[in-house]
Structure formats: C-alpha cells, structure tokens
N, C-alpha and C positions, 0 to 999 in steps of 0.2 A: 457699339451696334451694331450691324451691315447695313447694308440697302433692306435687306428682308426682315429688318427687326429683331434683328436673333442676337443673343448673349453668346460670344465668343471668350474660350479661356483663352489670356492671355503667355502662350508660351514663351515668356524671355525671362531674362534674368538668369537664377538658379534653379531650373525645375525639378532635379532629380535630388536636391537635397531635404530630409527628413522632417517633420514638423513639431516642435514640444510648447508644452502649455503648461507653465509655472503657476498652481493654484496654489492662492493666498489666502489667509484665514485672519476673520469673518470674511470680508469682502465674496467671493467665491464657493462657498459654503452655509449648507444649512443643517437646523438641527432633526436626525427624525431616529427615535424609539434610541435617545440616548448615547448617538454616535452622531459624528459630525457626515454628512452626503455630499457629494459632488456627481452632479451630472453635464457632462459636456455633451455636446451635438457638433457634426458635420452637416453643413449644408453644401449639398456636392453640386448645388449651379452654381450660388456665389462664391464659393471655395473662402468658407469664414467658417469660423467654431464659436460658441455659443453656450453660455451658462444658464441653466435652467436656478431660477430662483422662483418666491413665493410669491413675487412681484410679476413675474416672467422672467421672460427669456430675454437675458444681457448679453451683448455682442464680448468677445473674448477678445480674437484673431483675427486678424483681417491678413489675405493675400499670398506672398510666396515671403513675407518677410519677418512671417510670422512663426518663426522659430531660429532653431541653432543647427548647423551643418552637424553631419553625425559621418562625414569622411574625418578623414585622421590625414595626417602628413605623410605615412605609410601606406602605397597601393597598397603592397603585398598584405599587409596585416588587416586591410578595412579585409581586403578577400577573401582572405585564410577565416576572417570571421564571422563573414555571412555566411560562408557553407560548411561550416564545422555542424553543424546541429542536423543536418541532411544529409542521406545517402546519397542521392547526385549530385552533379553539381550545378549550378543554378547561375546565372548570367547577373553578376552585382549589377548592374547597371537597373535589371528590374525588380531590385528591391526594396522598399522605403519603410523609412519609423515613422512610428510617433511615438511620442514619450511625454508622458504627465508626472510633472513633478510635484509633491507633497510637503517636500522639505520646511517650505515656508511655515506652515499648517503647525508642526510641532506634533505631527500624529504618525501612526502607521495606517498601515495597507490593512485592513478588516477583511472586505469581500470585493468583488471587481466583478460585471456581467456588460458585455459586448453584446450589441443590439446592430444588425445589418438585416439588409432586404431578402428573403426566402430564396433567392437563386444561388449564395452563397453555401447551403448546406448542401448540395450537391456535389461542393468541391472544398474535399476533407481540407486537404493543405493549403488552401492560399492565404494564413493567417495564423502566425504564432505569435504569442506571447512571454516575455522573461522579464526580470526584475533585475532591480542594483543589488540584490545581496544572492540571486542565484545565476546571475549574469545568466550572458550568452550561449555557453555552455549546454546549459542547464534550462528548456524550454520546454512550452507547453502549448501541442496544437489543437488549435480549436474545430475537433471531431464533433461534438456532440450536440448539434444546434437542437432547439426546441423549438415550437411558435411561442409568439408572445399574443397572448389572449387578449382582449379591453373591455371591459364590461357596456354594454349597450341595455339599459335597463336592470332587467334581474337577470339578464343570462349574458355569456362571454362569449364573444366570437374572437373568429381568429382575425387577425390585425393586418396578416400579408406580411410583419417583419417574425423573423428568428432570434435568437439568443444563444448565448452560451457562456454561465459557470467560469472564470479562472479558479485552477486549484489553491482552495485554501491556502495550503502546504507550502504553494508554491512566493504565496504575497505575504508569509510571514517575519514580521521583521523590515518590510520594504516600506521606500519612500516613493519609488519611481519605476512604474509599470513603462511598458514599449509594447507597444501592436507591430509587428513585423509583416508587411504585405509583402507576401516570398513571389508570387507570382505576377502581378497587378499592378498596372501603375494606378495608386488615386487619381493622380491628375486623370485619367481616361472616364472614371465613374460616371456613371447618367441616373439620373433623379429617376426616369424609370424602371430602374432595374433595384438600384439605392435610395428609396426614397426616404431614407431616416438610417443614420451612424451615429447610435450615442454610446459611448463609454458611461456607466455610471458605478460610483466608486462609494462605499463606508470605509471613514477612516474611524480609530480609536486610538487612547491616550497611552494604553498600556502596552507596557516596554516589551518587546522579544524576550524572557527571560525562562522558555518554556523548557530548557535544558536542564538550565540550572535548579528550577524549582522539583523537576523530578530525581537530580540527583540529590538535592537537599531532604526528601521524604526517603528516598532509599537511606541515606544514611542516618537520619533516626529513629525509621522503622528499624535497623537490626539493631541498633543499640538498647530499644527497649527491649527486644527479644533476647540482648543479653541480660535485660535487668531484672527479666520475667523470667527466665532460666536459673537464677540463681548468684548469677556472677555480674552482681550492678557493682561491688566494690572495687572489683577490674577497674570500671571506668571513672573511678576521682582521682587513678594515676592520670588520668592522660584528660582531665578537666574538661570533661565532655560534657559538665553539664554548663558548665563558662559559656563552650561555643551555639550549647542553645538558648543561651542570655542574648549571645551575640544577636543571633537570629532572631530574635524577640527586639533588637534597638532599630531593626527596617521599620517598626510599626512608626519610628521617627524623624526615618527618609522622607524623600520628597513624595510627594500625594499618587506620581506616578508610578515608581517603582512602588508605594506601599499597597494602589490597587492591584496592580499587579500580581502582585504575591496571594493576596485576599481572593482575585475573580475566581471561581468556581463556573465552568462551562453549566449552559441551562439543563439542569434535570440530568447531571454526574454526581455522584456520591465520590468523587476523587479530594480527597482531605488538601489544604493548604499545608504548606511549610509552618508555618506557625503552629498549626493546629499538630504535627506531629510534634513539632518541639517540643507544647506542651504536653503533650501525651507524656513523651517521655520524661520531664519535670516531673508529671504525677507521678507517674510509676518507679521513680528514681527518689523522689521524697518520702512515696507510701513506706518503698521494700528497703531503705537503705536511710531512714530515721536519724542515722547518727551524723550527716552529712547537710543538716536542715539547715546549720547556723550560717551558710553564706547568702540562701536566701532571706535572713531578717536583717543583713547591714541595713543600714539608713541608705545609704544610695539602691542597692538593689528593690528593696522592698517599696521605695518610693517608685523609683519605675515601674514595678511591675501594677503598685495601683493606679495609678496614673496612666495602666496601658487597658482597665478596665472598662473603659467605656465605647474601645474597638469592639467591632463585630466580634459577637461569641464563638469561643476559642478554647475555651475551658481554663482559663486565668483565674476565675473564683473559686476550681476546685479543688487549684491547684494551692493558691491558700490556703487553702482551709485541711489539706494534707499537712502545709510547712505550718499551719497554728493548730494543730489536731494536740491534743496534751502533749504540747513541747514547751514546758517551764520558761526556757530562755527568750522563745517567740511572745510567748504570754508577758515577760515581764519588760520587753521592748516596747508595750505596748502605749503612745502615748498621745497629750488631747488633738495638738497638732495631725497624726496617722489619723483617727478620729475624724476630725473637720475632714479632712480628703477625702473619706470614705461617705461623709456624708451629703456631704457637696456631689458626688459621682449620681446618691442616690435621686437628691432633689431636681438634677440637671436631667436622669431620665426616666422619671417616674412616668413620664405619661406618652414619651415618646418612644422611647426604648425598655417597656418593664421588665423584661426578662436582665436587663442590668442589671437593672435597681435590685433586684431579687437578688439574684448574686453576692452583690456588697451586703447586704441585708446579714446574708450565710456567711458571707465572710468576718462580718463582726460577732455572725453566732459565735464559730469558732473559736474567735479570741475570752469567750468565755465559758467553753466548751472543758470542763476537768473534772476526773474521778472526786476529785475530794477539795470543799470550797479551804482557800488560803488566803491571807490580806492581800497577793498581787489581784486574786480575780475580784473578791468583794471593790478594790480601788477600780477595774478593767468595768467591771459593772457598771461603778457609778460614773464612771468617764460617757461611757458610752450611752446609759440611760439618758445620761445628761442633754447632750448634745440631741441624742433621737426625741427625745418627749419635746424638746425645743421646737423642733420642725413639723412633731405634730401637731405641737400649737398654732405653727404659719398656717398648716393645710388643715385645721379643724375642719372649715367649711367646707372642703373640699377634696375627696381623695384622701381620707386621713388614712394614718397605719393603723390609729387604735380608734374608733369611733367614743368620742367625750360629750362634745356639739350635739345639739338640733339638729343645724343644718349637714351635720356632718355622721349623724345615725342614717337622716334621708339621702345623702350622699352616695353611704358605702351598701346601703340595701339597692341603691339602686344599680349598681357596680355588679356589686354581685347579682341582682337580679339578671343579667344575660348570661353568666355562664352557668346558671342552675336551671335557667327553664332552656336556652339553648343547649345547651353541652350535657348535663346532667341525667334532665328528664328524657331528654333523647335519647340519650344511650341504654335508659332504663328501661323507654317502653320497645327498643330496636330490640333489648335483652329479652323482654316481654313475649315481642311477638318471635321470636328468636324460639325461643320454648312451646309458645304454643303452635307453630309448623313442624317443629321435633314431634312433641304428643301427637299430632293431627296426620305426619307420614307413619308413627309408630301404629296405632289404631288403627289406620287403614291398610298398613302391611300385615297387621296380624288378622285383620278380617279374611285379607286376601288366604292367607294360610288356612282359615278354617270354611271357608268356603272349598277351597278345594279338599280337604279332608270333608266335606262334606260331599261333592259329587261322586267321589269314589267308594266312599263307604255312609250308605244310608244311615244304615242301620246305626251306625259307632257314635252316628254327630253329640254330640256333649259342647257344653257353652261352660267357659269359665269366667272366673269375675275380671280377669285380661281382657278378654274380647269385649266385655260390656261396662258401660261404666253402673256408676252404684243406682239411677233414678232407673237403669233397664231393667236391673236386675230384682229394682224392688218390685215393678210392675209386674215380673214374667213368672206368675205363683207357679209352686210345684202342682196344681192340681190343674193346671190350662191343660189341653188335648194337645196333642203330637201338630196337626194341623193347624190351630192357633196360633201354637208357639212358633214354629217356620215364618207363618207370616206375621206377627208380632217380629221375629227377628229381621225379615227380609225388609220392613219399613223401618227398622231403626239405623239398617247398614245405610237405606236410600237417604233419610234422614241425616246423617253422619257425614253420608259422601255430597249432600248438598251445604251441608258447614263448610265441609273443606274447599268447596269451590268457593267459596263466599268469601273465605278466609285467602285462598288463593288471590282474590279477586279485588281487595283491601289491602293485602302487603303488596300486592303491584301499583296499587294507587297511593298509598301512601311512601312507600321506597323499596326497593326490590333485594331482599336481604337474601345470601348464602344459608340454608337451617344447619346444614354441616361444615361451614367454614368458620373461620374463627373470627370472633370478633373484634372490634378497635378498643385498648385496651385508656381507658383515663390514668394519664399522672400528671400527679401533682410538682410544679417546677417549670410546667410549658405553659408556651405562650397560648396554648387553649383555654389552659386554667390560670391567665393570669392575676385575675385580682382574689379569688380562695388563695392562690399559693403565697401571694402579700401579706393579706389578715392573717394567715396561719401562720407564717414566718415572723410578723412581727409579734406574735402572740408567743412565739418561742421564744423571741431574740428578751424578750419581754421577762418571761417568767427562769430563763438564765442567768438574764443579769441581778435578778434581784436575789436569786440563789436561792430559788423556788419558796417565796418569802420569806428570807432570812435575813436576809439585810436590809437593814430598817431604812438607809439612805436613798436608796432606790424606790421601797414602800413613801418616803417622801417626798422623792421626785413625781412619782406616779399623784399622791392625792394632790401637790401646790400644782400639777397639770389639770389636775381633776376640776379643780377651784378657778382656774384661769377661764378654763375653756369652759364653764357655766356661772362666770360670773354676771350679775346685773347691770347694765350702765349704770352709775348715777346720775343724778342731773346735779347742775353746779349749785351750791348752794352758796352766797355772796355772804352770806352773813356768821359763816361758820368759817374763821379763820385761825384755827388753833389748829399748825399744823402737828402736834406733839399729842392732840389725841385722834388725828386722822392715821398718825403712825402706829397709835396702840389697837386701832381699829382693823389695820394691815396685817397686824403679827397674826400668824398660824400655830396654834398650837397641837401640841401630840394627840390631843384628843379632838381636836379640827380636821386633823389628816387622817385619825381612823374614823369619824365621821364622812369624812369625805366619799372613800371606798367600800361603806357602808351604803353610802348614797348611791353611789353609782353602781353597787349589785344592785340595788331595785329598779336602775334605771335599765339596766339589761336584762333583765327578765324579764320588765316592762315591755323592751322591743323583742324580744323574741315572744312576745305572748301575741304581743299586736301583728305578727306577718301571716295574717289568714292567707294571704293566698301563696305562702311557701315559697317566696321570693328569696329568702336568705340560705344558701345549702347546709342543710342537717350539721354536717361536719364542721362549719365557723361556729352556728350553733354552739356545740362541743367545746370548740377549743375557748370563747369568751368564758362560758360557765364553769369550767376548770381551773381559767387564769383567774377568775376569781373566787373560787374555794380556795387557791392557793395564798392567792392574796391578803386572805383574812383568815381569821382566828375561827374553834368553832362554834363562841361563844361571842363572837360579832355576830355570825351567821344566824343565830337562833334569835340574839336581839333584835335583827331582820325580819323573822317571824313572826315574832309577838310584839310587832310596832311598835319597840321604843324607842324614840327619837331622842331624848333626853339623857343627861346624866341619872337623872332621878329614878326615871323608870329604869332604866341597866341597874342600877345598886341595888333596887325593891326586887327588881324579876318576878314581876308580875307577869299576868297572864289572860289574853284577853279575853271577856265572857264567850266571845261567838267566833269561828274561825275567821284567820284577816284573809285579806283580798291576794296579799303575796301569797300565800300558802295555798288556798284555792286555783291561785296561775300557775304555780308552780305542775299542782297535782293533773292539772288538766296539761301542761307541758308535757310532761312526762310520759303522756298517756300518747300523743304526738310523735314523742322520740321514741317510745319504744313499738310504737306502730311502724316506726323505719328505720328501727335499729338494724335491718339489715341492707341498708343504704346507705349506714354510715362506712362500712367496710370494701366500700367501691376502691379505694384508694392503696387501701395496706391492712391486713389481716386486727393493727391494731391503731387503725384508727385514721391516724394523721402524724407527723414531726410531734405533735404537743404529745399526743398518749408516749409517742416513744422513751421522747426527753425527758417526761415524769417518770418512765417503766425504769432509769439509769437509776434513780433516788428510791422511789417508792417501790417495792414488789411485795405483791402476794407471799410469795414462800419465805419470805421474813419472817412473816406471823402467820401462820395458815389456818389459824383460828379466829381471826377480824377480815372488816370488809375494807381491802386497802383503794379499789376504786372511786375517786371522788366524785361522781355522778351516782356512784349507787350508798357512798354514802350520804352526798346529798337529799337524794328522798327518802334514806332513813330519817333522818334530822326532821325532814320536812314532815312526816306522817307520823312520828312521834310528836312536833308541837299540831298538826291537829288532834292528835290522841288527847292532849290536855283541854285545846283547845272547843273541842265537838260541844254542841249543845245537847245532844240524844244522849250522853254516856255521863252526862253530868245532871241533867231529869230525872234519867232511870236514879241515881243514884242515892237522890235526894226523893223520891216516890215509886221506889219498890216496893213498898209495904205495904201503902195503903194504896194505891194505884195500880190501874195495868197499863200496857203499852198502848193500849189503843185511846186512852186519855190523853196520849199526849198533845199538845198543841201541833195542828200542821207544820208553821215555821220552823220545829223544833226536831223535826223528826231526821229522817236521814232522804236526803232527797231533798228535805225544805227550802224553806226561803233563805236560810243562813248558810246552806251546803252548794249556794250555787256559784261561780265567779262571777266577777262582771262582765256585762255586756262587750263585744269585739270595740263599739262605736265610743265606751267609757274609756275601755283599756286606753286607745289608740288617744284621747282629749286628756285622761291623766297622764299619760308617756310625756306629749309634748308642754305643760303645765310644768312637771316635775323636773324637766334637762331644760326649759327653758328659766325658770325660776330660781333652780339649784333646791329641792325641797326633796323631801322623804314622800311626799306624795299629791295626789293632784289635789286641785282646787276644795275647798271645801268649804259644805255650809256655815254660814252664820249660826250664831248660837238660838237668837229668833227664830230662827228657821228651823235647825233642828226641835227644839220645844215645842214649836205646833205640830210638825211631824209626829211628835209623840203621842200631842193630845189626838191629833186625828185618828190614831193608830186605836186607841183609847176607845177612844169613842165608836170607833166601828168605821170609819171615816176613811180608811187608808187606804190602799192600792190591794188588791187581793193578792192573798196566799198563795203562790201557785209550785207544786211541787214537779220535778223532775226527775229522771235517773238518777238513782244515788253514784254520782263521780267516782266512788272509790271500787263502786263495781263492775266501773266499766276500766278502771283503771289497775285492777288486779286480773279482770278480762286477758285481755292485749300482756300485762307481764309474763302472766304464767303458760302461754299461750309462745312453746320455743321451739314448733315443729320447725322453721325454719330456719333455725340458729344454725350456725356449725362453731360450738363450745371447746372444744380444743382446739382447732386451725385458731381463733380467737383469744385464745389463752384466759378464756373467762370460766372451763368446767370446776374447778375447783371453787374458787371465789363464790359463785353463784349459788352451791350449796350452803354456804354460810348468808349470804343474802337473805336467802329463801328463810333459812330458818329466825332470821333475826328477822322479817315482817310477818311472820307467824306471833314470835312471842309477842310482838302490840296487841296483837287479839281484837284486828281490824277487818279479818275475814269472814261470812259467813261460813258455813257447816260443807257447803260445796268446792267454796273456796279454797278451804283449807283441803279437801282431798284431791284436787289440784293441783294445789302446790304439795303435797305431797307426793302423787304421781311423778311430778316434774325430779324432786328431790330423788325417787328412787332411780328414773335413767340420767340422772346426774350422777348419782355416786357410782352407778354399773357402767361409767365412760370412765372414770377418774381412778374405779378402783377399791374405792372407800369401802363398798357395800362389804367384797371379798375380806377387807384387813377387819372391819366389825365383826362379822361373823369368826373369823379366826381366834379375833378378843375373846366372844362370849363364848367359845370351846376351850378357850385356855383357862378363862373362871371357873368354867363348873366340872373342869379338871381338879383345880384348887379347892372348890369345893368338899368334891368326890374324897377327893385326897386325905382331908380336916376330919 
C-alpha cells in the first residue's frame, strides 16, 4: 500500500511470462447438463484466478508465479511463432498467453466462452485463440462479440459485459486452450474497463473420432448398396461381414470409445457406425441367405445376443433374418441360449421395453417355419418352458400373459395408457379431421352454388350434395320460390355457424390440418410398448405351441395356469402323509385340459368386465384367438354349456336356459363389431397374431367354410344359444295348444333368461373365479336356491323385467357393414359364407334376414361370385334345353 492507501501491482520478477492454469477433476469442475463445466475468472485488481463452484468462488492461482513460462530457448522460434498468424508484424514483447490445461480431467473440450468488458468489442483483433490440436498456426480471432444479458426479475438487462464463443471445430479433440493477448498487456488492465474476465469451458468424455466415424459409415453404406444391386455374393470373398462384426466389437471396448461411436447430435438423423454396420448385415443375410452359417456359430451368436441390451441399432432384426426359415440355425438353439435371451427380457422389461420386445421377436423367429418338425417342437418346448417360468415370476405385476387376478389388473392398468392416451386420441383426431374436411367441402360447394345463383337466378338448382338430407326433407316441392330461397339462406347461415363452432372447438382441443397427413400408429414402437409386448407374447405362445398342436407346450401352459391361480393352503399339523400329498399334487391330462377351459372362461369374463374400454380391442382379439387355438372345438362347447366335470361332458347335456357365458359372449360381440374398424388401425389383417395364423389357416384353402377363429367362436356361441334358449323350447312344446301371447314373460325373447349378468356381478364373479381357480363365481347355497324357487312360485320373487332382445342388437350391428373395407381386410369371400351360416340358424327375424340378403348381394358383387353364379345358371339352362 502506498501513502495514499492505493493498491499497486508489483512489476517485479518475470512480468512478461504467460499464465497457465491446470484444471483437475473433480476438484475444479462441476456437472452441468451431463457435461463437466469449468469456469475460471481473473481478478484484474488482485492478479488472481478464481474457480466458480456450487459453494462459491475458490482461489485457484495467485501472483506472477501462477503459470509456466511461454518463452522458449530459441528466441528466433518464439518470435516467428507469435507473428505467423498475422499479416503485420507485432512486437513480441506486447504478446502474452494464457493457457488452460484440462489433461488431468481425462475429458476433451466441447465448448468455450470468453467474457470481458464491453470496451473490447471495439477492438476486433486484440484477442485470438488456439488449442494444442490446432497449434498456433490455426487461430480463431475474437471478433463476433455479443452483449451478455443478466436476469432481473422477469426481465433481461445488459450487464456491461460482452462474450464470444470459440469455434467448436477449433476445440474438437483438444485438451488445452490458449488465450493470446495480441497488443495489450494483461498486467495493465484496469477494473474499470474489465470488471470481469472469465473463461467458461464445457468438457466431454467422448473421444475425437469424428473422421473415423464418417469413413466407417461411408464404407458400409457402399457395401449395402452393392448387396442391394445384386452383387452381394462378391463381398463374401473379401469377408466384409467379418469386418462388420469387428465394428460391433467396439461395443465391448472402453465406455468412452463406445459412447463416442454411439453419440448422435441432438436433432440429427445421422446414423452411427453400429447402425450402418448392422444395416449391412441385415441386407447381406436377407439377400445372401446361403452365407448365414457364419452368424450361428457359438461365439458369434453369443456375442450378438449379449450386444442386444445396447441402444437399439437393429440387431434384433438382424437375428430374425438369421433364424428365419434357417434349418441350421433352428437346430442350434440350446437352453443356455434361451436363458440368455430371457435374462435380457427380464433386465430390460421395465427400463428399456423396446429391447425386451426385440428379444421376444428373436425368440419368435426361432419357431417361425413353414412346416413343423421335431426341431421346431423341441425349440417351442425349450422357449415356452423358460418363458412361462418368467411369466409366473411376474404374475402379479406386468406379466407377459395375464393369469392371476393381480396380473389381470396390472395388465389392464398398463394397457389403459396406450388405449386412452394414444389410440383414443388418434381416433378422436381422425374424427375431427374428417369433420373438418366435410365442413370445408360443404362450404366450398355452397360457395359455388351461390356464385351460380347470383349470375343466373332463374336457373338456380339445388342438388343433394349441396344440402343435407334433413334440409331436403324440410323443403317440399310445393314451396314458393321466395320461401325456398329464405329457407336456403337460413340453412347456409346455420352451416356457417356450425363451421365456426367447429373451428373454435378444434382450436381449443388441438390444431389439426385437415389436408395434412395424419400420424400413423405402429406396433413395435415405444409409443405403444405395452400393446406390442402383449401381442408379441401371444404370437410367441402360438408359434411355440405350433398353433395348438404341440401337446408339451399345452402342458406347460396348463401347469402355469394352475400354479398362478393356486389357492394357498393352511398348514395342517395333523397331516403327515407325504404320499397322499404327492398324489394330490399330481396333474393329469384331464386336469390340464380343465385348466385351459377354466382360463378361457376367465378371459371372457375379464374382457366383458372392461366397461370403461381400457383394454385395446386388438389385445382382446389376440387373447380370444389364442384361446380358440389352445382349445379344441368340443372343449369350447363344454364351457358354453357349463359342463364343468367329466360326467356332464360325457353326457353332453344342454342347460335349460342360456348360460351366462353365452350371453356375455353375445354382448361382447356387439361391442366387438361396433369397434371392428378400430381393429384395423395397425394392419389390414389386424395384428401380427392374425398374420401368423394366416400362414397356417387360409380361407382360400377351403372356400366353402369359415376359417376366422373369431367368426367361428360367434357361430359356436349362436349355436349354443339356439339349443339353450327358452322361447324356442316353449314354442316347440306348446305351439299346438297355445299362442305366442301366452308365453310367460321370463321365457320370451329379451326376457329375464335372455339378459346377461350385470356389470358388478361380472366383476365379482371374475375376481372370485380367478382368485380361487374355479369355473364360476360364488354360488348360493342349496337352501338359498330352494327358498328362492319357493318365493318365485308364490309370486314373491323379483319382478320379471324385459329388455331389448340381445340378438336383435347383435344382428343390427353385424349386418351394418357400410364402413367396412372387405377387400382390403381380406374378409370379402369369407363374410359371404359367414352370413349364410348365421341365416341357417333361423335366429333372425324377417327384417334381419332381408338385411342379411342385401349384405350378401353386396359382398357377392365385390367378390365376383354373383357373376359366376349367373354363368352357372345359364349353363344349366342350356344343358336342360339341349336335353
């Protein structure tokens, strides 16, 4: 301090030397946005360097001894190095350097920002930057200074400082950044002109392999193009597929190298080297299947399987191509390999469900064949044994296939988000888009009509396309010309108001472009992960069971159903007979069939208890098709007729009135056909489950019979109702002596016995059946049943109520197929036979039969059957005339 109490900088020692700061990790760094951040500030007055930490500022270096010397032994070299980057000579004594060294952090420079006082913005070339990779030969001059803003409340104001961002290309791969003061001495800076000098750095651990990434992507893109043009067999001689596998080995390298190769800039669609290499392997294995043997070797396939948990790059699709219809690969499936796949599914089911879904698809490819063989049977047994074991472990929460009561509730809760948040919003958006298009079309048509009427008043005409059906009915032909014009203007005004209201509602809900392309929902994406996993699990079960032929898989399935629904027994201290316990624990073939039949009833009750429609219809369709394939037709018939023991199944007795499950199925099919168009939002053939069934069961193989399992289940349900209904039985006994008006109310169509159980009763029966492993809900005691019968006989029972006949509702929905795309959905020919068989049951009234006839004529016009039948009739007539 001087006599005036002023702080004076001591210009002693070596004032011309440079300043160097060594950054250490984690002492001098902090984490910001998954990157290491370093902020170093220079105090002009005290000649000290401070580092900014979450706790505050800490002293980093102080005084003239806070750096290493930038001078070299050779003065000539020093002089030349300082003036090479400039067009004019600069006195070396006026040049000073700061160096910030981040080598000890083990990271590389990602970005850098230099902050100074606003005075420097007028001096364009006072400061330059270079790094240890660019060297002093390539510098970046600080010239694009921008004002630094600070927040004061809700506003941003200028802070009196300016900043400049260093070019990221200059920093790429560097660990040291140099700040070069060209024509000013940092020792002469003042706090008035530079209240703050700060260097802010962000560090990344990604290795600088940008050029190498580019070369690898370019190489495999070229090889992929060679395969696609038909010259893929030439690559075999150069062992390019081995080179692609070597690229995949980088997944097992250090974390820094792996992350550097997997890194993709934010918002960029650039492929990583792994994705490009896997894409080449996919194309190579698909177009050159004769060379797939390399990928099924033990070490190679094990390496690929262990690489599946990494971020999705297409390895699962590659494995599907390797195993698809590859007999050598299918024979190489072993239990350890399946266990590894199940471990991947278990570890990633909740955290990364798409990887678990890909693993399920790989297992499915191992049993995807055109013809069943012993090897496919064995693979199905191995896969399903491990798969159902894992399903039993997860039976209470997020099971693959719901079997326990908690599992059904958990699956419904998981599927609710996909149904309500994705599918329902998608369908609502499509409806809004359709309404907007129709409104725009009507308004445009009205504008053209008004334009024509203004020019030629006498030739004004109104068409059905210009007015709605209601308007046409209101305007009779006898109306005067003035009244008609007035009514027309009122209709136009009403439509304009509706259009404005529609626009307002549309703006409130969501802005949709009526003429734009709608987003398409796809299975197998993260957006529909729960639906995709449920459908993929059912597809795997069906293919492992060879669509119900593999009895060992059916046994595994029945055993797991029994295990999941087993009621825990209390400990009995008096029971010491181990042999008796073993006999009780044995599961016979009949018990296995009963378990599947019981599970069929549980599925039906579960679907019918979904009053809020939380379960997607495509998942409901998959569950029903699964049970139709795992059960034989007579086993389903036993469940429809409530035959729960061997004796009743052997006698094949028919109940006196329609059973609850028959009425529930009819009620379910009403909802099913109301939402039949919603089934096809993912695929014309509904889902991968139906596509897999189509590979084995095709309607064209037997064009005179129905082959769709849902249609068959409906026919079987209607046949069971035809045998059980009370009104036909009463009429068959009393048609000679009594009229239809004499039929008791509870026996009539729509009476008490034709009404399905109520929603709360269905839910209660379902919970009881699944929790206790029974065929039906909690039954009343024999005494209560007797009392109820006596009360009913005395007239003291419940009032007999009638409702709409359930079959009228079903046929009204089924025969109204105006919105169906029969040809696109590949049901045009089958629907003709399906409707014909429904008519043969004689359950339709005259109006419904006429509606069914019109539907058949329409379907025959689509399929060409009508023309063929006319030709056959003409041929028969000609033959009769000739005879």
